[in-house]
N, C-alpha and C positions, 0 to 999 in steps of 0.2 A: 072385783074379781073379775078375771078375764075368762073369756069363753075357752072352753076346753078344746086344744088342737087335735087330741086324740081321744080314744073312747078307754075309759078305765078297763084295765086288764089287757090293752092291746100290746104287742110286742113292738117295741121299736129299738132304734140304735142311734148312737151318736155319729153325726156324719162324718167324724174324722176316725171312727173305730167299727168294730164290727160285733163288738159284745151285744149279745141279745139281752136288752132288760124290758120290765114290765112297767107300764105306765101306770102310776095308781093314783094320779089326780095334780091338783096345782095348790100351791102355796098361795099365803095372803099377798105375796109380793108378785104373783104372776108367774113363778116359776114351775116348771113341770118336775113333778117328783117320780123317780124311778127307783125300781130295786132290781139287783141282779145277783147272781152267784158267782164267787170268785174262789174257785176251788170248792172249799166245804163252808166258807163265811158268806153269809147273806149281806149284801152292801146295799146302801140306800144314799141316794143324794139327789141335789135339785139341779135343774138344766133351764137355760133359757129356752123356749120351745122352738125358737129357730134353729137352735143346734140339733134336733131331732129329727128323724124321718122313720117311716114305718121299717121294720126289721125285714131285712132280703138277705138270706144265707147266702154265704160265698157259693158260687158254682164248681163244683169239682173240675180240676183242671183234666186235662186230656193228656194221658201218659202214652209215649209212644215206646215199645220194648225192643 
């Protein structure tokens, strides 16, 4: 089993997206297991750890009226 790149319970996101996910551990193949909400549905999937990064919320844009 591989060392964990994140702490269990840490908020992460996929490098290609902005959905906040919760890192819940590693599977036997060295994949990071994450959960997140999609509407009212709770989702769970595995990702290669290199695909993930700590969660950074989008900064609000500046609107000029």
